[in-house]
matplotlib code that plots the C-alpha trace (Angstrom):
import matplotlib.pyplot as plt

x = [-183.7, -181.6, -179.6, -179.2, -177.5, -175.3, -173.6, -170.2, -169.5, -167.5, -170.2, -172.8, -170.7, -169.9, -173.6, -174.5, -171.8, -173.1, -176.6, -175.3, -173.5, -176.6, -178.8, -176.2, -175.8, -179.5, -180.2, -177.3, -178.3, -181.8, -180.6, -178.3, -181.0, -183.6, -181.5, -178.7, -176.2, -172.9, -170.1, -166.6, -165.1, -166.4, -164.9, -167.9, -169.8, -167.3, -166.7, -170.2, -170.2, -166.7, -167.5, -170.9, -169.9, -166.8, -168.8, -171.5, -169.2, -166.9, -169.8, -171.6, -168.4, -167.4, -170.9, -171.2, -167.7, -167.9, -171.3, -170.2, -170.3, -170.3, -169.9, -172.6, -173.3, -169.6, -169.5, -172.6, -171.2, -167.8, -169.5, -171.8, -168.9, -166.8, -169.5, -170.3, -166.7, -166.5, -169.6, -168.2, -164.7, -166.2, -168.4, -171.6, -172.6, -171.5, -172.4, -175.2, -174.3, -177.0, -179.4, -182.3, -182.2, -184.1, -183.2, -183.2, -180.9, -181.2, -177.9, -176.1, -177.1, -174.8, -174.0, -177.7, -180.3, -178.1, -179.7, -178.9, -180.5, -179.8, -182.1, -180.1, -178.3, -176.7, -176.1, -176.3, -174.8, -175.6, -174.0, -175.5, -172.5, -170.3, -172.9, -173.1, -169.3, -169.3, -172.2, -170.5, -167.3, -169.2, -171.0, -167.7, -166.1, -169.2, -168.8, -165.1, -165.3, -168.3, -166.4, -162.9, -164.0, -161.3, -161.9, -158.4, -159.7, -161.5, -158.1, -157.6, -160.7, -159.4, -157.4, -160.7, -160.7, -158.1, -160.5, -163.1, -161.1, -158.8, -161.3, -162.9, -159.6, -158.2, -161.4, -161.3, -157.7, -158.6, -161.0, -158.0, -157.1, -160.4, -163.2, -161.0, -158.3, -160.9, -162.4, -159.0, -157.9, -161.2, -161.0, -157.4, -158.7, -161.4, -158.8, -156.8, -159.9, -160.9, -157.5, -157.4, -161.0, -160.3, -157.1, -159.1, -161.6, -158.8, -157.2, -160.5, -161.1, -157.7, -158.6, -161.9, -160.1, -157.6, -160.4, -162.3, -159.2, -158.6, -162.2, -161.8, -158.6, -159.5, -158.5, -156.5, -159.6, -161.6, -159.0]
y = [-109.0, -107.5, -110.7, -110.9, -107.5, -108.3, -111.2, -110.4, -111.2, -114.3, -115.6, -115.1, -116.8, -119.8, -120.2, -120.1, -122.7, -125.0, -124.7, -125.7, -128.8, -129.8, -129.6, -131.6, -134.3, -134.8, -134.7, -137.1, -139.5, -139.6, -140.1, -143.0, -144.8, -144.5, -145.0, -147.2, -146.3, -148.0, -145.6, -146.3, -143.3, -141.7, -138.4, -137.8, -137.1, -134.7, -132.4, -130.9, -130.2, -128.6, -126.4, -125.3, -124.6, -122.7, -120.7, -119.7, -118.9, -116.8, -114.9, -114.2, -113.0, -110.7, -109.4, -108.5, -107.2, -104.8, -103.2, -99.8, -100.1, -96.7, -98.1, -100.8, -100.5, -100.9, -104.0, -105.5, -104.8, -106.4, -109.3, -110.2, -110.4, -112.3, -114.8, -115.4, -116.1, -118.6, -120.4, -120.5, -121.7, -124.3, -125.8, -124.9, -122.8, -123.8, -123.4, -125.8, -129.3, -129.3, -131.7, -130.2, -131.6, -131.0, -133.5, -133.5, -136.3, -137.5, -137.9, -137.5, -134.2, -131.5, -133.4, -133.5, -132.7, -132.4, -130.1, -130.8, -128.4, -127.5, -125.3, -125.3, -122.0, -122.7, -125.8, -125.8, -128.4, -127.4, -129.2, -127.6, -127.4, -126.0, -123.4, -122.3, -121.8, -119.7, -117.5, -117.0, -116.0, -113.6, -112.1, -111.6, -109.9, -107.6, -106.6, -106.0, -103.9, -101.9, -101.3, -100.6, -99.0, -100.9, -103.8, -105.0, -107.0, -109.3, -110.5, -112.3, -114.5, -115.5, -118.2, -120.0, -120.6, -123.3, -125.0, -124.8, -126.4, -128.8, -131.6, -131.4, -131.6, -134.4, -136.4, -136.3, -137.3, -140.2, -141.6, -142.8, -145.1, -146.8, -146.5, -147.0, -144.7, -142.1, -142.2, -141.9, -139.0, -137.2, -137.5, -136.2, -133.3, -132.4, -132.7, -130.0, -128.0, -128.0, -126.8, -124.0, -123.0, -122.7, -120.7, -118.4, -117.7, -117.1, -114.5, -112.8, -112.8, -111.2, -108.6, -107.9, -107.5, -105.0, -103.1, -102.9, -101.6, -98.9, -97.8, -97.4, -95.4, -91.7, -89.5, -86.3, -84.3, -86.1, -85.2]
z = [151.4, 154.2, 154.7, 150.9, 150.8, 153.8, 152.0, 150.6, 146.9, 148.0, 150.3, 147.7, 145.0, 147.2, 148.1, 144.4, 143.7, 146.4, 145.0, 141.6, 143.0, 144.9, 141.8, 139.7, 142.3, 142.7, 138.9, 138.2, 141.0, 139.6, 136.0, 137.0, 139.0, 136.2, 133.1, 134.5, 131.8, 131.3, 132.1, 130.8, 132.5, 135.7, 134.7, 132.4, 135.6, 137.0, 134.0, 134.0, 137.7, 137.6, 134.6, 135.7, 139.3, 138.3, 135.7, 138.1, 141.0, 138.8, 137.2, 140.4, 142.2, 139.4, 139.0, 142.7, 143.0, 140.1, 140.5, 139.2, 135.4, 133.7, 130.2, 130.1, 126.3, 125.5, 127.7, 126.0, 122.5, 123.2, 125.1, 122.2, 119.7, 122.2, 123.1, 119.4, 118.7, 121.5, 120.3, 116.8, 117.7, 120.1, 117.3, 119.2, 116.2, 112.7, 109.1, 108.1, 107.2, 104.6, 106.4, 108.4, 111.9, 115.1, 117.9, 121.7, 123.1, 126.6, 128.4, 131.7, 133.3, 132.0, 128.8, 128.2, 127.2, 124.1, 121.5, 117.8, 115.3, 111.7, 109.6, 106.4, 107.3, 110.7, 112.8, 116.6, 118.9, 122.4, 125.3, 128.4, 130.7, 127.9, 127.0, 130.7, 130.6, 127.4, 128.6, 131.9, 130.2, 128.0, 131.0, 132.9, 129.9, 129.7, 133.3, 133.1, 130.0, 131.4, 134.6, 133.2, 129.9, 128.0, 125.6, 126.3, 129.3, 126.9, 125.7, 129.0, 128.3, 124.8, 126.5, 126.9, 123.1, 123.8, 126.2, 123.5, 120.7, 122.6, 123.5, 120.1, 118.1, 120.3, 120.2, 116.4, 116.4, 118.6, 116.1, 114.1, 117.0, 117.4, 120.0, 123.1, 121.9, 121.0, 124.5, 126.1, 123.9, 124.3, 128.1, 128.1, 125.9, 128.5, 131.3, 129.5, 128.7, 132.4, 133.5, 130.9, 131.7, 135.5, 134.7, 132.5, 135.2, 137.6, 135.3, 134.8, 138.5, 139.1, 136.5, 138.3, 141.6, 140.1, 138.4, 141.7, 143.5, 140.9, 141.1, 144.9, 144.6, 144.8, 141.9, 142.3, 141.3, 144.1, 146.6]

ax = plt.figure().add_subplot(projection="3d")
ax.plot(x, y, z, "-o")
ax.set_aspect("equal")
plt.show()
């Protein structure tokens, strides 16, 4: 416990990231050896690791950097709305397609297990590595708002909506060019999405650092 407390936010975040990478590498190696899938693009193995690792590292670092959060309920309220917006814009949560569905699809770790569910009211399409990213963004926004007391910090994370929609829209557009074109366009979409997501985490991390510095600055009253 003592060594846990001695770790700096950066050290703890890096350690968490290394653990995520180790788990993904082991799970992916096991899946490939057992299933022996045919991969047309090796990048499908990279996206989940990058998204999940960046998400966990960012969330852990922000959470340990901003431990003083006087407005926790405000942070929770803003985060819930923000996360639901991300899930809706990304297509993770949609209006029902009208056909009841409950399916678990085995796929490459990170892409799977893919959850498909429709109860006649709402439809869920849960891709694990994307869900981790959206929840991490929601958590970071909650911490920032709770620490800074301003919902304006959530506006920084809204850039991630581009990363939600880009690969989906480009993949659909690629369908008009056939299977090969669809795969290429979808991959390009995820390349863009990954860059935007990393940039978003960077902006939120910068906001967290500035918030931490402002909290450390003594007020005139304190002096």
